[in-house]
C-alpha positions as CSV (number, residue, x, y, z in Angstrom):
1,M,45.1,-8.7,15.2
2,A,44.7,-7.1,18.7
3,K,45.6,-9.0,21.8
4,L,42.9,-9.9,24.4
5,P,42.9,-7.4,27.3
6,K,44.7,-8.9,30.3
7,P,43.2,-8.5,33.7
8,R,45.4,-7.0,36.4
9,F,45.0,-7.4,40.2
10,N,45.9,-4.5,42.6
11,L,45.7,-4.0,46.3
12,K,43.3,-1.3,47.6
13,S,45.9,-0.2,50.1
14,P,49.4,-1.5,49.1
15,N,51.1,0.1,52.1
16,A,48.6,-1.1,54.7
17,T,49.8,-2.8,57.9
18,S,46.8,-5.2,57.8
19,E,45.0,-7.1,55.1
20,S,43.9,-5.1,52.0
21,L,41.2,-5.7,49.4
22,I,42.3,-7.2,46.1
23,F,40.5,-5.5,43.1
24,L,40.5,-6.4,39.5
25,V,41.3,-3.9,36.7
26,F,40.2,-4.7,33.2
27,R,40.4,-2.6,30.0
28,Y,37.0,-2.9,28.4
29,R,35.8,-0.8,25.4
30,G,38.3,1.9,26.1
31,Q,37.3,2.1,29.8
32,K,39.0,1.0,33.0
33,V,36.7,-1.5,34.8
34,L,37.3,-1.8,38.5
35,Y,35.8,-4.9,40.2
36,S,36.2,-6.1,43.7
37,T,37.2,-9.7,44.0
38,G,36.0,-9.8,47.6
39,L,39.4,-11.3,48.6
40,A,41.9,-9.7,50.9
41,I,45.6,-10.3,51.7
42,H,48.4,-8.7,53.7
43,P,50.7,-6.6,51.4
44,K,53.7,-8.6,52.8
45,E,52.2,-11.7,51.3
46,W,51.6,-10.2,47.9
47,N,53.9,-10.4,44.8
48,F,53.3,-7.0,43.2
49,K,55.1,-7.9,40.0
50,A,53.3,-11.2,39.5
51,Q,50.0,-9.7,40.9
52,R,49.4,-12.9,42.9
53,P,50.1,-14.1,46.4
54,I,53.6,-15.1,47.3
55,E,54.1,-18.8,47.1
56,K,54.6,-20.2,50.6
57,E,54.8,-23.7,52.0
58,R,51.9,-24.8,54.2
59,R,49.8,-21.8,53.3
60,P,46.7,-23.3,51.6
61,D,44.9,-20.0,52.1
62,L,47.3,-18.2,49.8
63,W,47.0,-21.0,47.2
64,A,43.2,-20.7,47.4
65,I,43.5,-16.9,46.7
66,R,45.8,-17.6,43.7
67,R,43.3,-20.1,42.2
68,Q,40.4,-17.7,42.7
69,L,42.3,-14.9,41.0
70,D,43.1,-17.2,38.1
71,D,39.4,-18.0,37.8
72,F,38.6,-14.3,37.7
73,E,41.1,-13.8,34.9
74,A,39.5,-16.7,33.0
75,Y,36.0,-15.3,33.6
76,C,37.0,-11.9,32.2
77,K,38.4,-13.3,29.0
78,A,35.5,-15.7,28.5
79,I,32.9,-13.0,29.0
80,Y,34.8,-10.7,26.6
81,I,34.9,-13.3,23.9
82,E,31.4,-14.6,24.4
83,S,30.0,-11.0,24.2
84,G,31.4,-10.6,20.7
85,Y,34.7,-9.0,21.9
86,G,33.2,-6.3,24.1
87,R,29.8,-5.6,22.5
88,I,27.9,-5.4,25.8
89,T,27.9,-2.5,28.2
90,V,30.3,-2.2,31.1
91,Q,27.5,-2.8,33.6
92,S,26.4,-5.9,31.7
93,F,30.0,-7.1,31.8
94,K,30.1,-6.7,35.6
95,D,26.7,-8.4,35.9
96,K,28.0,-11.4,34.0
97,L,31.2,-11.4,36.1
98,D,28.9,-11.5,39.2
99,L,27.1,-14.6,37.8
100,K,30.3,-16.5,36.9
101,S,32.0,-15.8,40.2
102,G,28.8,-16.6,42.1
103,R,28.6,-13.2,43.9
104,T,25.2,-12.6,45.6
105,E,26.2,-9.9,48.1
106,P,27.7,-6.4,47.8
107,V,31.5,-6.1,48.5
108,D,33.7,-3.4,49.9
109,Q,33.7,0.0,48.0
110,L,36.3,0.1,45.3
111,P,39.2,2.5,45.7
112,Q,39.8,5.7,43.6
113,L,43.1,5.3,41.6
114,S,45.9,7.5,42.9
115,F,47.9,9.7,40.6
116,F,50.7,7.3,40.2
117,E,48.5,4.2,40.0
118,F,46.8,5.9,37.1
119,I,50.2,6.7,35.5
120,E,51.4,3.1,35.9
121,Q,48.3,1.8,34.2
122,E,48.4,4.6,31.5
123,L,52.0,3.7,30.6
124,E,50.9,0.0,30.3
125,E,48.0,1.0,28.1
126,M,50.3,3.0,25.8
127,Q,52.5,0.0,25.3
128,Q,49.6,-2.3,24.7
129,Q,48.3,0.1,22.1
130,G,51.6,-0.1,20.3
131,M,52.8,3.5,20.9
132,R,56.0,4.2,19.1
133,R,59.0,3.7,21.4
134,S,60.3,7.2,20.7
135,S,57.0,8.6,21.8
136,F,56.6,6.3,24.8
137,Q,60.0,6.8,26.3
138,P,59.5,10.5,27.3
139,F,56.3,9.6,29.1
140,K,58.1,6.9,31.0
141,L,61.1,9.0,31.8
142,H,59.3,12.1,33.0
143,A,56.8,10.0,35.0
144,E,59.8,8.8,37.0
145,I,60.9,12.4,37.5
146,L,57.4,13.2,38.9
147,R,57.8,10.1,41.2
148,N,61.1,11.4,42.5
149,F,59.5,14.8,43.1
150,S,56.7,13.1,45.1
151,R,59.2,11.1,47.2
152,E,61.1,14.2,48.2
153,Q,58.3,16.7,48.4
154,G,55.4,14.6,49.6
155,E,52.5,12.7,47.9
156,F,49.9,14.6,45.9
157,T,46.5,13.9,44.4
158,F,44.9,15.0,41.1
159,E,43.2,17.9,43.0
160,D,46.5,19.2,44.3
161,I,47.8,20.0,40.8
162,D,47.4,23.7,40.2
163,W,49.5,26.8,39.5
164,N,51.1,26.8,43.0
165,F,52.0,23.1,42.5
166,R,53.6,24.1,39.2
167,L,55.8,26.6,41.0
168,Q,56.8,24.0,43.6
169,L,57.8,21.6,40.8
170,I,59.7,24.4,38.9
171,D,61.6,25.3,42.1
172,W,62.5,21.6,42.7
173,L,63.7,21.2,39.1
174,A,65.8,24.4,39.5
175,T,67.6,22.9,42.5
176,R,68.7,20.1,40.2
177,K,70.0,22.4,37.5
178,V,67.6,21.1,34.9
179,Q,67.7,22.9,31.5
180,V,64.6,24.7,30.4
181,G,63.8,22.4,27.5
182,Y,64.0,19.3,29.6
183,G,62.1,20.8,32.6
184,N,59.3,22.1,30.3
185,K,58.9,18.5,29.0
186,T,58.2,17.4,32.6
187,L,55.6,20.1,33.0
188,S,54.1,19.3,29.6
189,I,53.8,15.6,30.3
190,L,52.3,16.3,33.8
191,R,49.6,18.3,32.0
192,Q,49.0,15.5,29.5
193,F,48.6,12.9,32.2
194,M,46.1,15.3,33.9
195,E,44.1,15.7,30.7
196,R,44.1,11.9,30.1
197,A,42.8,11.3,33.7
198,R,40.2,14.0,33.4
199,R,38.8,12.5,30.2
200,K,38.5,9.2,32.0
201,K,36.6,11.0,34.8
202,L,39.2,10.3,37.5
203,H,39.0,14.0,38.6
204,S,37.3,17.2,37.8
205,N,40.2,19.6,38.5
206,V,40.8,22.2,35.8
207,K,43.1,24.5,37.8
208,Y,46.2,23.4,35.8
209,Q,44.7,24.7,32.5
210,G,45.5,28.0,30.9
211,S,48.4,29.6,28.9
212,G,51.8,30.1,30.4
213,W,52.2,26.7,32.0
214,L,55.7,26.3,30.6
215,V,58.7,28.4,31.5
216,S,59.4,30.9,28.7
217,K,62.9,30.7,27.1
218,K,64.9,33.8,26.7
219,K,66.1,34.8,23.2
220,A,69.8,34.2,23.8
221,V,70.9,31.2,21.8
222,S,74.1,29.2,21.2
223,T,76.2,29.6,18.1
224,P,74.8,27.0,15.6
225,V,77.0,24.0,15.3
226,T,77.5,22.8,11.8
227,L,80.4,21.6,9.6
228,S,81.0,23.6,6.4
229,L,81.6,22.0,3.0
230,E,85.4,22.6,3.5
231,E,85.3,20.9,6.9
232,L,83.4,17.9,5.6
233,Q,85.9,17.6,2.8
234,T,88.7,17.7,5.3
235,L,87.1,14.7,7.1
236,A,86.6,12.9,3.8
237,D,90.3,13.3,2.9
238,L,91.7,11.9,6.2
239,K,93.5,8.6,5.9
240,L,91.9,6.4,8.5
241,G,91.3,2.8,9.4
242,G,89.4,0.7,11.8
243,Y,87.0,2.3,14.3
244,Y,87.7,5.9,13.3
245,K,87.1,5.2,9.6
246,K,83.7,3.8,10.5
247,V,83.0,6.9,12.6
248,R,84.0,9.2,9.8
249,D,82.1,7.3,7.1
250,L,78.9,6.9,9.0
251,F,78.9,10.6,10.0
252,L,79.5,11.7,6.3
253,I,76.7,9.4,5.2
254,G,74.4,11.3,7.6
255,A,75.8,14.7,6.6
256,G,75.3,13.8,2.9
257,T,71.7,12.6,3.3
258,G,70.3,14.9,6.0
259,Q,68.4,12.3,8.1
260,R,68.3,11.5,11.8
261,F,70.7,8.9,13.3
262,S,67.8,6.5,13.7
263,D,67.4,6.6,9.9
264,Y,70.9,7.0,8.5
265,S,72.3,4.3,10.8
266,R,70.0,1.7,9.2
267,Y,70.4,2.3,5.5
268,T,70.4,-0.9,3.4
269,P,70.6,-1.4,-0.4
270,A,66.7,-1.4,-0.4
271,H,66.8,2.4,0.4
272,F,68.6,3.3,-2.8
273,Y,67.8,3.3,-6.5
274,R,68.4,5.2,-9.8
275,T,65.8,7.1,-11.8
276,M,65.1,6.6,-15.5
277,N,67.7,9.3,-16.1
278,G,70.3,7.5,-14.0
279,V,70.2,9.8,-11.0
280,P,71.1,8.0,-7.7
281,I,68.4,8.5,-5.1
282,L,67.9,7.7,-1.4
283,S,64.3,6.9,-0.5
284,V,63.6,6.6,3.2
285,I,60.6,7.0,5.6
286,A,61.6,8.6,8.8
287,Q,61.2,6.4,11.9
288,K,60.3,9.3,14.1
289,T,57.7,11.0,12.0
290,D,56.8,8.5,9.2
291,I,57.5,11.3,6.7
292,P,58.9,10.0,3.4
293,A,61.9,11.7,1.8
294,K,63.9,11.4,-1.4
295,I,67.4,12.7,-1.5
296,P,69.8,12.9,-4.6
297,L,73.1,11.4,-3.8
298,N,75.3,13.5,-6.1
299,I,75.2,16.7,-4.0
300,F,78.5,16.0,-2.3
301,P,81.5,14.4,-4.1
302,W,82.5,12.1,-1.3
303,L,79.1,10.5,-0.6
304,L,78.6,8.0,-3.4
305,P,82.2,6.5,-3.1
306,I,81.5,5.9,0.7
307,L,78.2,4.3,0.0
308,E,79.6,2.1,-2.7
309,E,82.5,1.0,-0.5
310,Y,79.9,-0.3,2.1
311,N,77.6,-1.7,-0.6
312,Y,75.0,0.9,0.3
313,T,74.7,-0.5,3.9
314,A,75.4,1.9,6.8
315,P,78.4,0.9,9.0
316,T,77.2,-0.5,12.3
317,L,77.9,1.8,15.3
318,S,75.8,2.7,18.3
319,M,75.0,6.4,18.8
320,Q,77.2,6.5,21.9
321,K,80.2,5.0,20.1
322,L,79.7,7.4,17.2
323,N,79.5,10.4,19.4
324,E,82.6,9.4,21.4
325,G,84.6,8.9,18.2
326,L,83.4,12.1,16.6
327,K,84.8,14.3,19.3
328,S,88.3,12.8,19.0
329,L,88.2,12.7,15.2
330,C,87.1,16.3,14.9
331,Q,89.7,17.4,17.5
332,N,92.5,15.7,15.4
333,A,91.0,17.4,12.3
334,G,91.6,20.8,14.0
335,F,88.0,21.9,14.4
336,D,88.8,23.9,17.5
337,D,87.1,27.2,16.9
338,Q,85.6,28.7,20.1
339,M,81.8,28.4,20.0
340,L,79.4,30.3,22.2
341,V,77.2,27.9,24.3
342,V,74.1,29.4,25.9
343,E,72.4,27.2,28.4
344,Q,69.0,28.1,29.9
345,Y,68.1,26.5,33.3
346,M,64.8,26.0,35.0
347,G,63.5,28.7,37.4
348,R,60.4,30.8,37.7
349,K,62.3,32.8,35.1
350,A,64.8,31.0,32.8
351,R,68.4,31.5,34.1
352,I,71.1,32.0,31.5
353,E,74.7,30.6,31.6
354,K,77.2,31.4,28.8
355,R,80.5,29.8,28.0
356,F,82.9,29.2,25.1
357,V,84.0,25.7,24.2
358,P,86.0,24.2,21.3
359,K,83.9,23.2,18.4
360,Y,84.9,19.6,18.4
361,E,83.3,19.1,21.9
362,L,79.9,20.0,20.5
363,I,79.9,17.8,17.4
364,S,77.4,14.9,17.6
365,T,75.3,12.6,15.5
366,H,72.8,15.4,15.0
367,T,75.4,17.8,13.6
368,C,75.4,16.0,10.3
369,R,71.6,16.7,9.8
370,R,72.1,20.4,10.6
371,S,75.1,20.6,8.4
372,F,73.2,19.1,5.4
373,A,70.4,21.6,5.6
374,T,72.8,24.5,6.2
375,N,75.1,23.6,3.4
376,L,72.3,23.2,0.9
377,Y,70.9,26.6,1.9
378,K,74.3,28.2,1.5
379,M,74.7,26.6,-1.9
380,G,71.6,28.5,-3.0
381,Y,68.8,25.9,-2.7
382,T,65.5,27.3,-1.3
383,L,63.8,26.3,1.9
384,A,61.0,24.9,-0.2
385,Q,63.5,22.6,-2.0
386,I,65.2,21.5,1.3
387,M,62.1,20.8,3.3
388,P,61.0,17.6,1.4
389,M,64.5,16.2,2.1
390,T,64.7,17.0,5.8
391,G,61.0,16.4,6.6
392,H,60.4,19.8,8.3
393,A,56.7,20.7,8.3
394,T,57.2,24.5,7.8
395,E,59.7,26.9,6.4
396,T,59.8,28.6,9.8
397,Q,60.9,25.4,11.5
398,L,63.6,24.8,8.9
399,R,64.8,28.4,9.1
400,T,65.4,28.2,12.8
401,Y,67.2,24.8,12.3
402,I,69.7,26.1,9.7
403,G,73.0,27.2,11.2
404,I,73.4,30.7,9.9
405,D,74.6,32.9,12.8
406,A,74.0,36.7,13.1
407,E,77.4,37.7,11.7
408,E,77.2,35.5,8.7
409,N,73.6,36.7,8.0
410,A,74.7,40.3,8.2
411,E,77.7,39.7,5.9
412,R,75.6,37.9,3.3
413,I,73.1,40.9,3.2
414,A,76.0,43.4,2.9
415,L,77.6,41.5,0.0
416,E,74.2,41.3,-1.8
417,I,73.8,45.0,-1.4
418,R,77.3,45.7,-2.7
419,N,76.8,43.4,-5.7
420,R,73.5,45.2,-6.6
421,K,75.2,48.5,-6.5
422,M,78.0,47.2,-8.7
423,D,75.4,45.9,-11.2
424,I,73.7,49.3,-11.3
425,H,77.0,51.1,-12.1
């Protein structure tokens, strides 16, 4: 059952040097209702977190404001319930609020929400509506990046955001050596906030629309980082104990089932069963995408013994601890081939940096998922067979995900051609 909307109280001018109007914000029928309380207070006497006056001794005026705001909150909830949970118009809601609060005269004009006031309330609304944490976190993170940009480059309004603004933001991100993928996420979320605000009629600016808003990546890419069947077997054969055994075993569970860390780190016996023919199966619904997947557990010889040892329950390790242990473990296993790393940094055109690093430095929790898809493809399974297990939406997505580098691809084609010629003769 949904929670009752909770009224908020904001100051019209939070940075004012004199008293500022207190206005009420209430989510009603998908709209933001702004309503002046007719009360005013100095920002120095306002608790912005509690949204009430600071409690001070011998200040009955502040206590009076607090009590009146409490009354406004109670009026909002009462009207909302009495009207059949929001079945009257916004104007009727305001009229009833006027009656309950005893208002007979017009009050000061309500303020227009600033860009960051809107973002703050939008983030709160996302949480209230139960947005998935993995979806919410990028909005919160990149909103803070935009705030940092504003602090350093100056405040801006909805109307300021156009293609010149985009270039200023790109230049600022470039000075911080932000990679293209991350910087594009900031640009994308800025645009999403603008669209959300426009739909709520907070501005009429459309100068940020059009194709080409993001910085185009260049075609240069890093060498795909995966572990081969032989390398996975090398890990499985290591005699380990304690922390490094848990690191190895959890990684192999991921590499043997092809799921994300958020999924393979939470396996319990409820995720496993046997078919009528006795085939052991993992059945899981991805936390990130809600896509169900079923994976046979007899693809790799070391997987079932590990699962049985842990009673089909994933060893408990944080992502940070697993990543730290993996690098040391893979270094000791001798996975030190030099890998090409191509990094693309923000700029008006993407800037490329290339370097070679030992393979063990690049191995992480995500390597096991890539290794799963790549090894199955090399074993002869089709993309159509692998997709239902990894949850990729299209074969194109999966193909770019699989770690087959250019040299390996050329060699496979050459061997196939050679074998065909041998068959002919």
